[in-house]
C-alpha positions as CSV (number, residue, x, y, z in Angstrom):
1,M,60.6,-37.8,14.6
2,S,57.8,-36.4,12.6
3,R,56.1,-39.7,11.8
4,Y,53.5,-37.7,9.9
5,Y,56.0,-36.0,7.7
6,V,58.0,-39.2,6.9
7,N,54.8,-41.0,6.2
8,K,53.6,-38.2,4.0
9,F,56.8,-38.4,2.0
10,L,56.5,-42.2,1.6
11,F,52.8,-41.9,0.6
12,T,53.2,-39.0,-1.9
13,V,56.3,-40.4,-3.6
14,D,55.0,-43.9,-3.9
15,R,51.9,-42.7,-5.7
16,D,53.7,-40.5,-8.3
17,P,55.7,-42.5,-10.9
18,E,57.9,-39.5,-11.7
19,L,58.7,-38.8,-8.0
20,L,59.3,-42.5,-7.5
21,R,61.8,-42.6,-10.4
22,R,63.6,-39.6,-9.1
23,Y,63.7,-41.1,-5.6
24,K,65.3,-44.2,-7.0
25,D,67.8,-42.4,-9.2
26,D,68.8,-39.5,-6.9
27,P,67.2,-39.8,-3.5
28,R,69.1,-36.8,-1.9
29,S,68.0,-34.4,-4.7
30,L,64.4,-35.6,-4.7
31,L,64.2,-35.3,-0.9
32,A,65.5,-31.8,-1.0
33,A,63.1,-30.8,-3.7
34,W,60.2,-32.5,-1.9
35,E,61.0,-30.6,1.3
36,Q,60.9,-27.3,-0.5
37,S,57.8,-27.9,-2.6
38,I,55.5,-30.8,-1.8
39,G,56.1,-31.4,1.9
40,P,54.9,-28.0,3.1
41,Q,51.7,-28.2,1.1
42,L,48.6,-28.8,3.2
43,N,46.3,-28.4,0.1
44,S,46.4,-26.5,-3.2
45,V,46.5,-23.1,-1.5
46,E,47.8,-23.6,2.1
47,F,51.3,-24.3,3.3
48,S,52.8,-25.1,6.7
49,T,56.3,-24.6,8.1
50,V,55.6,-26.7,11.2
51,N,57.0,-30.0,9.9
52,G,60.5,-31.0,8.9
53,F,62.8,-33.9,8.8
54,T,65.4,-34.6,11.5
55,D,68.9,-35.2,10.2
56,A,68.4,-38.9,11.0
57,E,65.2,-39.1,9.1
58,R,66.7,-37.4,6.1
59,E,69.6,-39.8,6.0
60,A,67.4,-42.8,6.4
61,L,65.2,-41.6,3.6
62,V,68.2,-40.8,1.4
63,N,69.8,-44.2,2.0
64,H,66.6,-46.1,1.7
65,D,67.3,-47.4,5.2
66,I,64.3,-49.6,5.8
67,V,65.3,-50.7,9.2
68,A,66.0,-47.2,10.5
69,L,62.7,-45.9,9.1
70,F,60.8,-48.8,10.7
71,E,62.5,-48.3,14.1
72,M,61.7,-44.6,14.0
73,G,58.1,-45.4,13.5
74,A,57.5,-45.0,9.8
75,H,54.4,-46.9,8.8
76,F,55.2,-50.5,7.8
77,F,52.9,-50.7,4.9
78,L,54.0,-47.4,3.4
79,S,57.6,-48.4,3.7
80,L,57.0,-51.8,2.2
81,T,55.0,-50.5,-0.8
82,I,57.5,-47.7,-1.8
83,F,60.5,-50.0,-1.5
84,I,58.7,-52.8,-3.4
85,A,58.1,-50.2,-6.2
86,I,61.8,-49.3,-6.1
87,Y,63.5,-52.7,-5.8
88,D,61.1,-55.5,-6.6
89,E,61.7,-55.7,-10.4
90,D,65.5,-55.8,-10.0
91,W,65.4,-58.3,-7.1
92,T,63.0,-60.5,-8.9
93,A,65.2,-60.6,-12.0
94,R,68.2,-61.6,-9.9
95,H,66.7,-63.7,-7.1
96,G,63.2,-64.8,-8.1
97,P,59.7,-63.9,-7.1
98,L,59.1,-62.3,-3.7
99,S,62.9,-62.1,-3.1
100,F,62.7,-58.5,-2.1
101,Q,59.8,-59.0,0.3
102,R,61.6,-61.9,1.9
103,D,64.7,-59.8,2.4
104,F,62.6,-56.9,3.8
105,A,61.2,-59.4,6.4
106,K,64.6,-60.7,7.2
107,R,65.9,-57.2,7.8
108,L,63.2,-56.6,10.3
109,A,63.3,-60.1,11.9
110,H,65.0,-58.7,15.1
111,W,61.5,-57.2,15.9
112,E,59.8,-60.5,16.1
113,G,58.1,-60.8,19.5
114,R,58.4,-57.1,20.2
115,D,55.7,-54.4,20.1
116,Y,55.4,-52.7,16.8
117,P,57.0,-49.3,16.8
118,P,54.3,-46.6,17.3
119,V,53.3,-44.9,14.1
120,G,51.4,-42.0,15.8
121,E,52.8,-39.0,17.6
């Protein structure tokens, strides 16, 4: 797993309202576009071809698979913040305040008492 690349995706998409909207509406399309344009950028003039997603990472990102991303070592806080941005408003309207956060914790409850998955490479 390229933890760096997955975390870069989570970080950049979470901080751009348009990318976030596209990720919510059509994750597969946004991920493909991100891999072609934003992902390879090191800065405004340099690009890299070193990083890429594995098929498992790509599917976990497309399916918003919080558990798989966590287990692969995606940074917990980056995962939490992007999925709060995507789901919290709808979950709150249906189930009340903090309902998404409680569900997020429940999905990861099987990790209680275990070491946190490594987030570095």
